[in-house]
N, C-alpha and C positions, 0 to 999 in steps of 0.2 A: 669773514663775511661771505655770504652766498653770492656767487658771481651772477646768477640769474636775477636775483633780487636787485643787485647793483645795476644791472642793465635795465631792468624794469623801472627802477627809480630814476634813471636817466631819461625816461619817456619813450623808450623803444618798445613798440608793441609787437605782438605775435605776427600781425599782418606785415610788418616791415621785414621780419625774418623770412616769411613765406615768399614775399616779393623777391628777396635776395636769392632764395632757392630757385625760383623759376627763372630769374635773370641769369643765374649761373648756368642753368641748362641751355638757355638760348645762346649765351656767349660761347659755351663749349661747342654747340652745334655750328655756330658761325665760324669759330676758329677751325673746326674740322673741315667745313666746306671750303674755306679759303685755302687750307693746306692742300686740298685735293686739286686745286687749280694751279698750284706751283709747279714749275718745271725744274727747280733747282734742288740742291742737297738739303735745303732748309725744310723740306716737306716733312721729314721725320720729327724735327723739332716742333713744327706747327702741330703735328698730331699729338705730341706729348703735352703741349700747352693746352690743347683742347681737353685732353684727359685730366690734366691737373685742375683746370677750372671746373670740369664736370664733377670732380670729387668734393667740391664745396657744397653742392646741393644738399646731400644728406645732413651735413652739419647745420646748414641754415634751417632745414625743416625740423631737426631735433631741437634747436634753440627756439624755434617757433612754438613747438609743443610745450617746452618748458615754460616759455613766457605765457602761453595760454593757461597753464595750470596756475601760474603766479597771479594772473588777472582774476 
């Protein structure tokens, strides 16, 4: 079964995926800004968390495009 068709049949629309992409950009930026304010050794871990979340955006946008084609 086509995973995009399955997700579409669940009622998830392309707009939902686009919102997820923009939200991951905002969350990554916030995580990075918070890590800049830390004085401890956890600063590097916070930076990595921001980068990790930031990598979600292209996936959400790609899913959004695929769902848009399915619609």
